[in-house]
C-alpha positions in Angstrom: -63.8 13.0 -4.4 -63.3 12.8 -0.6 -66.1 10.6 0.6 -65.3 11.4 4.3 -65.4 15.2 4.0 -68.5 15.6 1.8 -72.2 15.0 2.4 -73.7 12.6 -0.1 -77.2 11.6 -0.9 -77.5 7.9 -1.5 -80.5 6.6 -3.6 -81.3 2.9 -4.0 -83.8 1.3 -6.3 -84.8 -2.2 -5.2 -87.3 -4.8 -6.4 -88.3 -6.6 -3.3 -90.4 -9.4 -4.8 -92.9 -9.2 -1.9 -92.7 -8.2 1.7 -94.8 -10.8 3.4 -93.8 -10.8 7.0 -92.4 -8.5 9.8 -89.0 -10.3 9.7 -88.5 -9.4 6.1 -89.6 -5.8 6.7 -87.1 -5.4 9.5 -84.4 -7.1 7.4 -85.0 -4.6 4.5 -85.0 -1.6 6.9 -81.8 -2.9 8.5 -80.0 -3.2 5.2 -81.1 0.2 4.0 -80.0 1.7 7.4 -76.6 -0.1 7.3 -75.9 1.2 3.8 -76.8 4.8 4.8 -79.6 5.0 2.2 -81.4 8.4 2.3 -84.0 7.7 -0.4 -85.2 4.2 -1.1 -87.3 3.5 -4.3 -89.0 0.1 -3.5 -91.0 -2.0 -6.0 -93.2 -5.1 -5.8 -93.9 -4.5 -2.1 -97.1 -6.6 -2.3 -98.7 -4.7 0.6 -102.1 -3.2 1.0 -102.8 0.3 2.5 -102.6 -0.7 6.1 -99.5 -3.0 5.8 -97.6 -0.3 4.0 -97.6 1.7 7.3 -95.3 -1.0 8.8 -92.5 0.4 6.6 -92.7 3.8 8.2 -90.6 3.1 11.3 -87.1 3.3 12.7 -85.1 5.7 10.5 -87.9 6.4 8.0 -89.0 10.0 8.2 -91.6 10.2 5.3 -93.1 7.5 3.1 -95.1 7.8 -0.1 -96.6 4.6 -1.6 -99.2 3.3 -4.0 -100.9 -0.1 -3.8 -103.0 -2.2 -6.0 -106.6 -3.3 -5.3 -105.3 -6.8 -4.4 -102.2 -7.8 -2.5 -99.9 -7.6 -5.4 -97.7 -5.0 -7.1 -97.2 -1.9 -5.0 -94.5 0.8 -5.0 -93.0 2.8 -2.1 -90.6 5.7 -1.6 -88.9 6.0 1.8 -87.2 9.2 2.9 -84.7 9.3 5.8 -85.8 11.3 8.8 -82.5 13.2 8.7 -82.6 13.9 5.0 -81.2 17.4 4.5 -83.7 19.9 3.2 -81.5 21.8 0.9 -82.8 23.4 -2.3 -85.8 25.5 -3.1 -88.9 25.2 -5.3 -86.9 26.8 -8.1 -84.4 23.9 -8.0 -86.6 20.8 -7.8 -85.3 17.3 -7.3 -88.0 14.8 -8.3 -87.8 11.1 -7.4 -90.0 8.5 -9.1 -90.4 4.7 -8.7 -92.5 3.3 -11.5 -93.4 0.0 -13.2 -92.5 1.2 -16.6 -85.6 20.6 -13.5 -83.4 17.3 -12.1 -84.9 13.9 -12.2 -84.0 10.6 -10.6 -86.0 7.8 -12.2 -85.7 4.2 -10.9 -87.5 1.2 -12.1 -87.5 -2.5 -13.1 -88.1 -2.1 -16.8 -88.1 -5.8 -17.3 -85.8 -5.5 -20.4 -82.2 -5.0 -21.2 -80.9 -2.0 -23.2 -77.6 -3.4 -24.5 -77.8 -7.0 -25.8 -74.0 -7.4 -25.5 -73.2 -5.8 -22.1 -76.5 -6.2 -20.2 -77.2 -9.9 -21.0 -75.4 -13.1 -20.2 -75.1 -15.1 -22.4 -75.0 -12.2 -24.9 -77.6 -12.0 -27.7 -77.5 -10.3 -31.0 -80.6 -8.1 -30.6 -82.6 -6.3 -27.9 -86.3 -6.3 -27.4 -88.3 -3.7 -29.2 -89.3 -1.9 -26.0 -85.6 -1.2 -25.4 -85.4 1.2 -28.3 -88.5 2.9 -27.0 -86.9 3.4 -23.6 -83.7 4.7 -25.2 -85.7 7.1 -27.4 -87.6 8.4 -24.3 -84.3 8.9 -22.4 -82.9 10.8 -25.3 -85.9 13.1 -25.6 -86.0 13.7 -21.8 -82.2 14.1 -21.5 -81.9 11.2 -19.1 -78.8 9.1 -18.5 -78.2 5.5 -17.5 -76.0 6.6 -14.6 -74.7 3.1 -13.7 -73.5 2.5 -17.2 -72.0 6.1 -17.3 -69.8 5.1 -14.3 -69.1 1.5 -15.4 -68.7 1.7 -19.2 -66.9 -1.6 -19.7 -68.3 -3.6 -16.7 -70.7 -6.5 -17.1 -72.8 -6.8 -14.0 -76.4 -7.9 -13.7 -79.4 -7.3 -11.4 -81.5 -10.3 -12.1 -80.7 -14.0 -12.5 -83.2 -16.5 -14.0 -82.8 -19.9 -12.5 -85.0 -21.7 -15.0 -83.1 -20.3 -18.0 -79.7 -19.9 -16.3 -79.4 -16.4 -17.7 -78.5 -13.1 -16.1 -79.5 -9.6 -17.2 -79.4 -6.0 -16.1 -83.1 -4.9 -16.1 -83.1 -2.6 -13.1 -82.0 1.0 -13.9 -81.6 4.4 -12.3 -81.8 7.2 -14.8 -80.8 10.8 -13.9 -80.8 14.1 -15.8 -77.6 14.6 -17.7 -76.8 17.8 -15.9 -76.6 15.7 -12.6 -73.9 13.4 -13.9 -71.1 15.4 -12.3 -72.9 15.1 -8.9 -73.1 11.3 -8.9 -69.9 10.1 -7.4 -70.6 6.4 -7.3 -73.0 3.9 -8.8 -73.1 0.3 -7.7 -75.0 -2.9 -8.2 -75.4 -4.9 -5.0 -75.8 -8.6 -4.4 -78.9 -10.7 -5.0 -79.9 -11.7 -1.4 -83.4 -11.5 0.0 -85.0 -10.8 -3.4 -84.4 -12.2 -6.9 -83.3 -8.7 -7.9 -80.1 -6.9 -6.9 -80.3 -3.4 -5.5 -78.9 -0.5 -7.5 -77.4 2.4 -5.5 -76.0 5.8 -6.4 -74.3 8.4 -4.3 -75.1 12.1 -5.0 -72.7 14.7 -3.7 -74.4 17.6 -1.9 -72.2 19.8 0.2 -69.0 19.7 2.2 -69.4 18.6 5.9 -67.0 18.1 8.7 -65.7 14.6 9.4 -67.4 12.8 12.3 -65.8 10.5 14.8 -67.2 7.8 17.0 -66.0 5.5 19.8 -66.1 1.8 19.4 -68.2 -0.2 21.8 -68.7 -3.9 22.2 -72.2 -4.8 21.2 -73.8 -6.7 24.1 -75.6 -9.2 22.0 -72.3 -10.7 20.9 -72.1 -12.2 24.4 -75.2 -14.2 23.7 -73.1 -16.2 21.2 -71.6 -19.2 23.0 -69.0 -19.7 20.3 -68.0 -16.1 20.7 -67.6 -16.4 24.5 -65.4 -19.5 24.1 -63.4 -17.7 21.4 -62.7 -14.8 23.8 -61.7 -17.2 26.7 -59.3 -19.0 24.4 -57.6 -15.9 23.2 -57.5 -14.4 26.7 -55.8 -17.5 28.1 -53.3 -17.5 25.3 -52.5 -13.8 25.8 -51.8 -14.0 29.5 -49.9 -17.2 29.1 -47.5 -15.4 26.7 -47.3 -12.0 28.4 -48.0 -12.3 32.1 -44.4 -12.3 33.2 -42.8 -11.1 36.4 -41.1 -8.1 34.8 -44.2 -7.0 33.0 -46.0 -3.9 34.5 -49.6 -4.9 35.2 -50.8 -1.5 33.8 -49.0 -2.1 30.5 -50.3 -5.7 30.5 -53.9 -4.5 30.9 -53.7 -1.7 28.3 -52.1 -4.0 25.8 -54.7 -6.7 26.4 -57.5 -4.2 25.6 -56.0 -3.5 22.2 -55.3 -7.2 21.6 -58.8 -8.4 22.5 -60.4 -5.7 20.4 -58.4 -6.9 17.4 -59.5 -10.5 18.1 -63.2 -9.3 18.3 -62.8 -7.6 14.9 -61.3 -10.7 13.5 -64.2 -12.9 14.7 -66.9 -10.5 13.7 -65.5 -10.0 10.2 -66.0 -13.7 9.5 -69.7 -13.1 10.1 -69.8 -9.7 8.5 -72.6 -9.4 5.9 -70.5 -7.0 3.8 -67.8 -9.6 3.3 -70.3 -12.3 2.5 -72.0 -10.0 -0.1 -68.6 -9.4 -1.7 -68.1 -13.1 -1.9 -71.4 -13.4 -3.7 -70.6 -10.7 -6.1 -67.2 -12.3 -6.9 -68.7 -15.7 -7.4 -71.5 -14.2 -9.6 -69.0 -12.7 -11.9 -67.2 -16.0 -12.1 -70.4 -17.8 -12.9 -71.4 -15.4 -15.6 -68.0 -16.1 -17.4 -67.6 -19.8 -16.7 -71.2 -21.1 -16.2 -69.7 -23.7 -13.8 -72.2 -25.7 -11.7 -69.7 -25.8 -8.8 -69.6 -22.0 -8.7 -73.4 -21.9 -8.8 -73.6 -24.4 -5.9 -71.2 -22.1 -3.9 -73.4 -19.1 -4.7 -76.5 -20.9 -3.4 -74.7 -21.9 -0.2 -73.5 -18.4 0.5 -77.0 -17.0 -0.3 -78.4 -19.3 2.4 -75.7 -18.2 4.9 -76.4 -14.5 4.2 -80.1 -14.9 4.5 -79.6 -16.6 7.9 -77.4 -13.7 9.1 -80.0 -11.2 7.9 -82.9 -13.1 9.5 -81.0 -13.5 12.8 -80.4 -9.7 12.9 -84.1 -9.0 12.2 -85.3 -11.6 14.8 -83.0 -10.0 17.4 -84.5 -6.6 16.7 -88.0 -8.0 17.1 -86.9 -9.6 20.3 -85.6 -6.3 21.7 -88.8 -4.6 20.6 -90.8 -7.1 22.6 -88.5 -6.6 25.5 -89.2 -2.9 25.5 -92.9 -3.5 25.3 -92.7 -5.8 28.3 -90.5 -3.4 30.3 -92.9 -0.5 29.7 -96.1 -2.6 30.2 -96.9 -0.8 33.4 -95.8 2.6 32.0 -97.8 3.0 28.8 -97.6 6.8 28.8 -93.9 6.8 28.3 -94.1 4.2 25.6 -96.9 6.0 23.7 -95.0 9.3 24.0 -91.9 7.7 22.4 -94.0 6.3 19.6 -95.7 9.6 18.9 -92.3 11.4 19.0 -90.9 9.1 16.3 -94.0 9.4 14.1 -93.0 11.5 11.1 -94.9 14.7 10.4 -95.5 16.5 7.2 -92.7 19.0 6.6 -94.5 21.0 3.9 -98.0 22.3 3.1 -99.2 20.8 -0.1 -102.7 22.4 -0.2 -104.9 24.9 1.6 -108.5 26.1 1.3 -109.3 29.8 0.7 -112.1 31.7 2.2 -114.5 30.4 -0.4 -113.6 26.8 0.3 -111.7 26.4 -2.9 -108.6 24.1 -2.7 -105.4 25.8 -3.7 -102.2 23.9 -4.5 -100.2 26.5 -6.3 -97.4 28.1 -4.3 -98.4 31.7 -5.1 -102.0 31.0 -4.5 -101.3 29.4 -1.1 -99.1 32.4 -0.1 -102.0 34.8 -1.1 -104.4 32.7 1.0 -102.2 32.9 4.1 -101.5 36.6 3.5 -105.2 37.4 3.3 -106.0 35.3 6.3 -103.5 37.2 8.5 -104.5 40.6 7.1 -108.1 39.8 8.2 -107.0 38.3 11.5 -105.0 41.4 12.6 -107.3 44.0 11.2 -109.6 45.8 13.7 -113.3 45.4 13.0 -114.3 48.4 15.2 -113.4 52.1 15.4 -111.0 52.6 18.3 -112.0 56.3 18.7 -115.7 55.5 19.0 -114.9 52.9 21.6 -112.8 55.4 23.5 -115.6 58.0 23.5 -118.3 55.6 24.5 -116.3 54.5 27.6 -116.8 57.9 29.2 
């Protein structure tokens, strides 16, 4: 499949183990935005009704959540504001995120299904609930889509430090008739939570390839080490190439290409994607060797990655405060932008008929609207009698 010329729907199921501060909220949203996630199934948010609203920002278009009576548990579904609205009521696509047509079901089931492939070290038997889940999937025609695409791989979504064991307990199940639409299924790295995210890409329709121009991000210039690095590479370039016979225009054009390559080289060392790949590689090594040295390296890289993610979130919060400060004397403009970005409901889920009865069925709602407009545009008087009385 050509990933560049097709439009894909990316769904991620993620156990967050609590979202207890604004920095972690921003970090989570940044990760989902960076990975182009259109539907995020989040669990263990540990937020109440008011605090869940903090997740509905930036790229989020719609949010559906449920919270517990206390500040624990909690599930949330985030939908991207540019999520394509293809499909009709006759072709439903239902997304669930649970603690337990075409269906996408994502959850932390807290058990492994295959004792040999989904557990490290392997065991000889699976929990009793595993057979119940397998039976339910068979009855509902559901498929463990990650295992379908990775039949021989041993990757895990949860690592228990006290027991030094790894297991795959986070699953995304899809209807069997959707298997051909899922082009990719991946397990991410364990970073800001004790669970790894599970992501699938669903192919929708063909779309033209998009292009963009590279720009230097201004916040790189706030890094003193980065500035010193650029000075060093610039001095070296002109020392080697600023000769008498060199055309200044050629020298300048070549310098732009050279320095951009040096910037890419510097930024790649701090790239979160590369660090996450290192974590995944070391995790696979540890699952095989159980080496304490490898575990120490994993913990070190975890710390490094968390620092990178936290720094990104702190920078975003700083820029948000800067915007608030700059617009302090122009609140109308600020409020207008906030209202513009506020997501609105894109569908009508219920209406009341003339008798005050709530209607949720599609046909009933259509009849209510039809009856309303029939009465609205029907004349209550006799036009001929009005014409005669005017003379």
